[in-house]
C-alpha positions as CSV (number, residue, x, y, z in Angstrom):
1,X,6.4,30.3,-11.1
2,X,2.6,32.5,-10.4
3,X,0.5,31.5,-7.2
4,X,-2.5,30.0,-9.2
5,X,0.2,27.6,-11.0
6,X,2.4,26.6,-7.9
7,X,-1.3,26.3,-5.8
8,X,-2.4,23.6,-8.3
9,X,0.9,21.2,-8.9
10,X,1.9,21.5,-4.9
11,X,-2.1,19.6,-4.6
12,X,-1.8,17.6,-7.7
13,X,2.1,16.6,-6.0
14,X,0.5,15.9,-3.1
15,X,-2.6,13.7,-4.6
16,X,0.5,11.9,-6.2
17,X,2.3,11.2,-2.9
18,X,-1.5,9.6,-1.5
19,X,-0.7,7.7,-4.5
20,X,2.7,6.4,-3.6
21,X,1.9,5.8,-0.1
22,X,-0.6,4.0,-0.9
23,X,1.4,1.7,-2.7
24,X,3.9,1.3,-0.3
25,X,1.7,-0.3,2.0
26,X,0.1,-2.7,-0.1
27,X,3.3,-4.0,-1.1
28,X,3.7,-4.3,3.1
29,X,0.9,-6.8,2.9
30,X,2.6,-9.1,0.8
31,X,3.9,-12.3,2.3
32,X,7.7,-12.8,1.2
33,X,8.9,-15.8,3.8
34,X,9.3,-13.5,6.7
35,X,7.1,-12.5,9.7
36,X,5.7,-8.8,8.6
37,X,2.3,-7.4,11.5
38,X,1.3,-6.0,8.1
39,X,0.2,-9.0,6.7
40,X,-3.0,-8.7,9.0
41,X,-4.0,-4.9,8.2
42,X,-6.6,-6.3,5.6
43,X,-8.0,-9.2,7.8
44,X,-11.2,-8.2,9.9
45,X,-13.3,-10.3,12.7
46,X,-16.5,-10.7,13.3
47,X,-16.3,-8.5,17.3
48,X,-20.3,-7.9,18.7
49,X,-21.7,-7.5,15.1
50,X,-19.1,-5.4,13.7
51,X,-16.1,-6.1,11.4
52,X,-13.0,-5.1,13.5
53,X,-9.3,-5.6,12.1
54,X,-7.5,-7.8,14.1
55,X,-5.1,-5.4,15.3
56,X,-7.7,-3.9,16.8
57,X,-9.3,-6.2,18.9
58,X,-5.4,-8.4,19.8
59,X,-1.7,-7.9,20.3
60,X,0.3,-9.1,17.1
61,X,4.4,-9.8,18.1
62,X,7.0,-11.9,16.4
63,X,8.9,-13.7,18.6
64,X,11.2,-15.1,16.0
65,X,11.7,-14.5,12.1
66,X,9.2,-17.3,10.6
67,X,6.0,-16.9,13.3
68,X,3.7,-14.1,14.4
69,X,1.7,-14.3,17.7
70,X,-1.9,-13.2,18.3
71,X,-2.5,-12.4,21.7
72,X,-6.6,-11.3,21.5
73,X,-7.8,-9.1,24.8
74,X,-11.1,-11.2,24.7
75,X,-10.4,-15.5,24.9
76,X,-14.2,-16.0,22.9
77,X,-12.3,-14.0,20.0
78,X,-9.6,-17.2,19.3
79,X,-11.5,-19.0,17.2
80,X,-13.3,-16.2,15.3
81,X,-9.5,-14.4,14.7
82,X,-8.6,-18.6,13.5
83,X,-11.5,-18.4,11.3
84,X,-10.6,-14.9,10.0
85,X,-7.4,-15.8,9.2
86,X,-7.8,-19.0,7.2
87,X,-10.4,-16.6,5.7
88,X,-8.3,-14.2,4.5
89,X,-6.3,-17.1,2.3
90,X,-3.2,-15.3,3.1
91,X,-1.3,-18.7,3.1
92,X,-0.7,-19.0,7.2
93,X,-2.3,-21.7,9.3
94,X,-3.0,-20.5,12.6
95,X,-2.4,-22.8,16.2
96,X,-3.7,-22.0,19.2
97,X,-3.2,-22.8,23.0
98,X,-6.1,-21.7,24.4
99,X,-3.8,-18.1,25.4
100,X,-1.7,-17.4,22.1
101,X,-2.6,-18.1,18.5
102,X,0.4,-19.1,16.7
103,X,0.9,-18.1,12.7
104,X,4.2,-19.8,11.0
105,X,5.0,-18.2,8.0
106,X,6.2,-21.1,5.2
107,X,9.4,-20.4,3.0
108,X,7.9,-19.4,-0.4
109,X,8.4,-21.1,-3.6
110,X,9.9,-20.4,-6.5
111,X,6.6,-20.0,-8.5
112,X,4.6,-18.2,-5.6
113,X,7.7,-15.6,-5.8
114,X,6.9,-14.9,-9.5
115,X,3.4,-14.1,-8.9
116,X,4.2,-12.0,-6.1
117,X,6.4,-10.0,-8.2
118,X,3.7,-9.6,-11.0
119,X,1.5,-8.6,-8.8
120,X,3.8,-6.3,-7.4
121,X,4.6,-4.6,-10.9
122,X,0.9,-4.4,-11.4
123,X,-0.1,-2.8,-8.1
124,X,2.9,-0.5,-9.7
125,X,2.0,-0.2,-12.8
126,X,-1.9,0.6,-11.2
127,X,-0.1,3.6,-9.2
128,X,1.6,5.7,-12.2
129,X,-1.8,5.6,-13.8
130,X,-3.1,7.7,-11.0
131,X,-0.1,9.7,-11.2
132,X,-0.5,10.4,-14.8
133,X,-4.5,11.0,-14.5
134,X,-3.8,13.1,-11.5
135,X,-1.2,15.2,-13.7
136,X,-3.8,14.8,-16.8
137,X,-6.5,16.4,-13.8
138,X,-3.4,19.2,-13.2
139,X,-3.0,20.6,-16.7
140,X,-6.5,20.9,-17.6
141,X,-6.8,23.1,-14.4
142,X,-4.1,24.8,-15.5
143,X,-5.8,25.3,-19.1
144,X,-8.8,26.0,-16.9
145,X,-7.0,29.2,-14.7
146,X,-5.7,30.1,-18.0
147,X,-9.1,30.9,-20.1
148,X,-11.4,31.8,-16.7
149,X,-9.0,33.1,-14.4
150,X,-6.1,34.8,-16.2
151,X,-2.9,33.1,-15.6
152,X,-0.7,33.9,-18.7
153,X,0.0,31.3,-21.1
154,X,3.6,31.3,-20.3
155,X,2.7,30.6,-16.7
156,X,0.7,27.8,-17.8
157,X,3.3,26.4,-19.7
158,X,5.9,27.4,-16.6
159,X,3.1,25.2,-14.4
160,X,2.9,22.2,-17.2
161,X,6.3,21.5,-16.8
162,X,6.7,21.7,-13.3
163,X,3.8,19.1,-13.2
164,X,6.1,17.0,-15.3
165,X,9.7,17.3,-12.8
166,X,6.4,16.4,-10.5
167,X,5.5,13.3,-11.5
168,X,9.0,11.9,-13.1
169,X,10.2,12.2,-9.0
170,X,7.0,10.3,-8.4
171,X,7.0,7.7,-11.1
172,X,10.8,7.0,-10.1
173,X,9.4,6.9,-6.8
174,X,7.0,3.9,-7.7
175,X,9.7,2.5,-9.4
176,X,12.3,2.5,-6.9
177,X,9.3,0.8,-4.1
178,X,8.8,-2.3,-6.7
179,X,12.5,-2.6,-7.3
180,X,13.1,-3.2,-3.7
181,X,10.2,-5.0,-3.2
182,X,11.1,-7.3,-6.0
183,X,14.6,-8.2,-4.5
184,X,12.8,-8.9,-1.3
185,X,10.7,-11.4,-3.0
186,X,14.3,-12.6,-4.8
187,X,15.7,-12.9,-1.4
188,X,16.0,-16.4,-0.4
């Protein structure tokens, strides 16, 4: 494959991998009946007037499989962190003893499991759309390179084929992530 076509395919592959990584991080935030520290990734607390992620103002630990313990670095943040967890609508009820906030992760109901699977599939489909859009952008760049930069027609076709292989590989990775998450959600 010619250097210009290879460059376009590699750049597209990097962007596709970013879409897959984003999906992977998003799936980690799903509460599936196990205590997972990443459940608090999107929760922010008002820290001296600045919205700050909980993970930057407290240490989050897992004392056992169903419990998350949050120990703020400053005692005056306990109330704010509790409020932020409740406002985030994670399905967790925080309780504190003056020093540590504990969140017990309740078991999932069958209905909640179905909702999570639906949400995971929708996220996966959204990631696939992103990957396909990146492929389309790559094909457009290959056509422009053929038209304006002297890339041969064979070079363009070869680049498109390679781009399709990269797309298929990333779509398979997305499918694998969704399948794994579904199995995790369905495991009681």
